[in-house]
TORPA-432573 format. One record per residue (C-alpha): x, y, z. Coordinates in steps of 0.1 Angstrom, whole numbers, plus 5000, padded with zeros to 4 digits. Example, Ala and Ser with C-alpha at 12.3 -4.5 7.8 and 13.67 -1.06 7.14 Angstrom:
! residues 2
512349555078513749895071
! end
This chain:
! residues 553
500349985002501750354989501250575019499350905013501451245014499651445034499451175061503351175064503651535065501451535096503751295108507051515098504851775106505252005084502552095053502151885025503652175002506652175025506851805018506751814979509952094982511951865008511451554986511851704949515351654948515151324961512551214931514751384903517551134911514750864908514550714940511250774948507650854929505151104938501451074922498851284932498951194970500650904969504350874975506350524973510450464967510950294933512049994946511849814973515749764977515650164984513150155013514749845031517850005030516650345040515150125075518449905078520850235076518450385106519550375141517050185167516250525180515250665150513550375135511350405170510850775169509550695131507450425145505850625174505150935144503850685127501050575151499850885155498250935120497650645103493950535109493750145107493749975141496049715129498749945119498850185144499049875169501949775146503650105146503650115184504749815188507849925171508250215189508450045218511149835231509049705263505249595272503849965277500449915285498850145256501049885232499849615242496349785247496349845209497649505196495049345217492549605199493849535166493649145168489649145181489749365147491249115128489448845135486348985129487449105097488448735089492248785091493148475117496548505101496848855105495548825142498048545150500748765139499949085160499548895191503148695185504049085186502249155216503948865229507448985219506849315235506749155273503249075268503448695272500448555289499148145290495848335277497448565246499448205236496247995239494248255214497748305197497147935190493547965185493948175159496748015141494547705141491647885127494348005094495247685090498647625110498647355129501747315139501947675152499347625173500247285187503947405195502347725214500347515234502347225243504047505257501647685279500347365292503247255321503147625329499247645343497247505375494647305377491747535363489547605336492647835316494447495317491147305303490547545279494447495267494047145268491047125249492847365217494947045216493046795220490846975188494347055171495446695178492946575163494146685124498146615138498146295155494946135151491846085175494045855201495746155207493646415210491346145230494646165258494646535261490646615261490646345293492846535311491646875307488646705319490546595350491446935356488847185360485147155376483847445351480447315340480847525306484547355299483447035309480747045279482947105255485746875265483346595271481646655236485246685218486246355236482446225223484146275187487046165189485445805205483245805174485845825154487745535171484245315166484245385207480545415205479645325243482245545257480745835230477345785245478745815283480646135275477446325257475446245285477746435305477846685282474046715285474346765319476446985320474347165294471247175323473247295346474147605321470647645311472447705275470447675242473347665222475147405239472347195243471747215201475247105199474846775224471546705209473146725174476146475184473646255199472246225167475346205145475945925169472945745169473445725130476745585129477045325153473145195128470445265151469345515124468045905127466146015157464046295139463146435172466746505184467446635150465146905143465346985180469247065176469047315143465747475164468147575195471047605172472747975177474348035139476248335148478548105177481848015166481747675179483847395160482347265130481846945142479447045166476947265145473547145140473847285110477347115097475646745110472446825091474546875059475946525067472746365075470946475039474546315023473745995043469946025034470546074995469446434999472246574981470546864966470147005003473446855017475447054988473047364996473747365029477647265022478047585000476447755026479347615055482047685030480948115022480348125062484247955072485848085040484748465049486048405086489548255074488647955090490947765074490847405095486947405089487547445047489047105050486546925071483647065046486046975013486246655025482346595029482146894996483846584980481946254992478246434983479846544948480846204938477646034948476146274929477646224896478946544891482946424890484346704882483646914909484346614937487946624922488047014918487047004961489346664968492346904951491247184978491346925007494546814995496247164995494647275034496046955045499347045033499047405049497547235080499946955088500146665106499446315095495346315101494746655076496746405049495246085055491446255057492946435021493746125008490345925016488946214996491146154965490445834961487245834955486746064927489745904915488345554917485245674900486945824872489345514864492345744874493845424881497645554892496145824915493845594933496845354944498945614953496245834972495045444990498545374999499045695014496145705033496945315046499945415062499145695080496445475089498245225105500745455117497945655141495345335141493045515124490945225107487645335102489545675082491645375067488345195057486945465031490145415011489645055010486745114994487845304968490445114962488044804964485944964934489145004912490144654914486744564908486144784881489944624864488044274871491044194895488444054920491243834943493044204945489744394951488644104980491844144993491644534996488244505010489444255037489444445067486244635061484644315052485644145089484144435103481244475084480544115093481344165131478744515131476244395103474144675119476044895102474544975070473945345064476345465033478945585057479245285067478445025038479645195009481544924997479344634999478644614961482044594953482444304975479544104968480644134936483944024938483143784961480043634936482743634906485243404932481843204940482243254977478943304975477743225014480143545024478243725000475243645014475943775046476644105036473244135010471443995040472544255064471744535039468344355034467544385071469144655079467244845050463944715057464844815094465745165092463645275057466245385041466545355003470045354995470645005016467944835003468244884964472044744970470744504995468844364962471544474937473344214956470544004957470444004920474243904913473943624939470743514924471743464888474843254904472743034917471242994885467843174899467443464868463943524878463743614909467243784899465644064874462744094905465644194923467044444896463544594895462944644934467244844935465645104905462745144923464645214949466545454931463745644923463745784958467845914957469546154942473045894942473845894904476545624906474945344921471545404903473845364870475545104884472544854887470944954858473944804838474445204823477445144794480645244814481745534790478745704805479545724840482445514854484545244844482645044867479045104856478344804832480144494856477644444871475744354841479144184824479243994855475743864847476343774808479443504829477043304849473843094840470543234830472043614817469543634785466843684809468843934834469844084799466344144787
! end
């Protein structure tokens, strides 16, 4: 930004005309330019050289004068900080005020930088470091945030401030070190405070880590405590967050979606409150709509949430949203958009840093890559996801990458390799056959197709039966359709093509209630070049087995 000539004149304590007369010889030498009310050096090295050659006293004096004439709270704070050698109250107050302005304007990186100035100028307090870490994390710099918090936790006595730092460490570790490490920090936080508001937040975040680790009973107990603390507080906003997480837990563990909790969470939500995105009823409603098959509604909420997070510069939130947008767009069949969003997720994960961020981004890339037949991309993303998952014990996230690899192998007709890629998901699904929602059972069609091709019909039937039972219990069209498609393949393999035709029609009838383009095309036997490489494999498999003529009809 070019400084205004009249502002420099005020700092120099002369009139604009006098300043022009003083600077004209310098302009004639080609060192500066003056155009209208703007003034600038002709090359950045010139300004750097002037600043570097000035004495410390001269620099501080100039900054002090500039602080008196600038209008921006941020610039005034910066000049005051650079004008002082220590922690004078005026400078620290100006920096704190500028931090609030920067954060409100959606510039968390600037807010973090200003707090670092305050800390460096002698204003080093635990609260400033925690706030600085918060802004670093919001801006997508998890590494800096984690370092700040790790340094402050051990210095703090038990109480709400230490619990706040531990809550932040837990939230950051979800992206960096994984859910197990995050849960460890959160348990420490719970042990260090009796504050009901902080305990509610800690137990909600702990429940989120436990859900992702598959410890659903533990997650339920954590949410029961959070619900009790929400009642102690009498806070509708916290009640909304707890109800929303309870709704998600029910769906994740196969109980379906509780309509009353879902509705009440949205009614009580305070949309102005900057709570973690995973606590917000609207964000969880987006995911529930995707899982139900209301992809248009889910993507509408995704767009709203994306605009809000982008406007606040909330980079860590945008990574979470990018993954959800990739899933919704992939299922809807908008593969170009899904690929673009997955690429964005990768860039944000690289910026944020940490194993779990890279794992989440790799899973996001693998899905659209498999659906568009980019073989090398799928294998690379799945290898990366598997390595991180093994290192961090994140089996359930890795299963999503395995599903993409299974889809790729089935698309290539490599059925033994598909079963090998899906072996962990198959074992887990047979252990928990009630987990038939799309978020847990998206791999089942590929597994059934590969198992039938390898004549492992009993294992295939166990998966199909689970989908049929779960679809009937939950009334979920996608689950019913996938079960019917699998049943058709099994019946053909056993020579019962009449029943197979009925099952295919049932699958297509259920897809009339859905927008999931890929699975409908797959069930209809759409030609491969119209959707994805594997879309016609269902009917291709039928042609290789007895009774194919009626199925073809």
